N, C-alpha and C positions, 0 to 999 in steps of 0.2 A: 504494500500500500504506500502510495507516495505521501510526502509531507503535506502537499496541497489537499489531498483527500482527507487526511487526518485533521487538518485545520478546519476544513469545511464541515466535517462531522462534528467537531467540538463546538463550532458556532451554532449548528443546527440543534445540538443537544442542550445548549445553554438558553435557547429561546423559551420563553415562558408563555407567550401568547402569539397567535397568528390567526389569519382569516382563512376560511374555506367556503366551499359551495356544497350545499346539500345535493347528494348524488343518488338518493334512494328515498323511498317512503319511510316513515317512521315505523318502528316495530318494537315489540317488547323483547328485552334481552336480559338474560340472567347473568349478573356480573360475578366476579370471583368470590364475593362474600355470600352469594346465594340470593341476593335481592333482585327483584324484577324491576328494571328501569326502562325508560324510553330511550331508544338509540336509533341511529341511522348511519349510512355510509357518507363520508365527506371527502371531497376532492380538494386537495391543498395545492394543486398545480404542479405536482411532481408525477413521476411515472406510476407510482402505486396509489391505490385508493385506500384511505383509512376506513376500516370496517368496524362495525359495532362500537361506534363512538357514542357514549352515553350523554344524556342531557342532565346537567348537574342540578339545575334549579327546577322547582315545580312550577314552571311558567307555561301556561297553555299557548302563549304566543309563539313559543319556539316549536313545540311538537305539532302545531297545526300549520307550520310554514311549509310551503310547497317546494318541490324539487327545483333546484337552480337558485334558491335564495341564499344570500351570504350570511355566514354565521361566524361568531368569534369563538375561538378555541383557546383553552387554557390548559397548561400541563399540570396534572395531578402529582401528588407526592410520589406515586408509583412510577412516574415517567410517562404514563399514558395521557392521551388528549381527551378532553371532555368539552362539550358544547356549553358555553356559559351565556350566550345571548345572540341576538341578531346583529349583523354587521352593517355598517353604513357603506362599506366598500365591498367590492366583489371581485374575486379572482375570475378573470374572463379571458377571452382570446386576446392575443397580442399580435400586432401587425409589424413585421420587420421589413425594412427596405435596405437592400445591400447596394453599396456604391463602390465604384472603382475610381481612383484618382491617377491621372497621368498628365504631365505637362500642364499643370494648372487647369485642367479640365476634369470634370466629373461626369460619370455616366451611371445610371441605374442599371445594375446587372440583373437583379430579379427581386421579387417581393415574396414574402412568406407569411402565412397566417398560422399562428400556433395556439394551441389550447384544446381542451377536450370537453365534451358534453356527454351526459349519461341519460338514457331514456329507454322506455320499453320498445322492443322491436315490433314493427307492424306485421300483419299477416303476409304482406308482400315480401318484406325483408326476411321473414322466417322461411318463405318458399325459395329464396335464392341461396340459402346456406347449403353447403355440401355435407355429405355423410361424415361423421355420425350425427351431425346436427341437422336441423331443418324442421319444416312444418310437420307436425304429428309426433316428432321426437321430443322437442322442447315445448314446454307449456306456453300458452299465450301469456304475455306479460313479462317474459324473461327480459332482462335488461342488457343493453349493449353500450359499449364505449365507442364514441365517434370523435373524429378529429374536428378541427375548426371548420373544415370545408364540408363536413357532413359525411365523410367516408368512414364506413364501419371498420373498427379495429378488432374488437374481441367481445365475447360474451362475459358479462360480469356476474359472477356467482357469489352468493352470500353464504 
């Protein structure tokens, strides 16, 4: 592991709050202590999706929030993340423009849209999946991960 990766990991571990986007419906989840709590999956803008993120407060505003809504996350003493409230900012797609410079001239080489969305697959999308997935094999309502351009990446399993 490089020094840069170690430093990045240490900075990430030191964070105590961050924002995320609700990436699933809320469901009841049994935590490590055996208590049933409301939880959902949260996208924090990285490759992996945080699953089973509990709601810390008994706030109906949070667990009635719809998918795609921004939430604030706080790190618990155990190191896990928990939803503490609704966020005024939202992790979203980012538009990158790449330029080249030569002889005091610049040129746009290409643009790129980055970001992910999570939503249930439609009947049509289920029909286009190849074996072992597809219509009839996966239940209706199964969730998928899509990039910013709407291209399907993968099935998200809880």
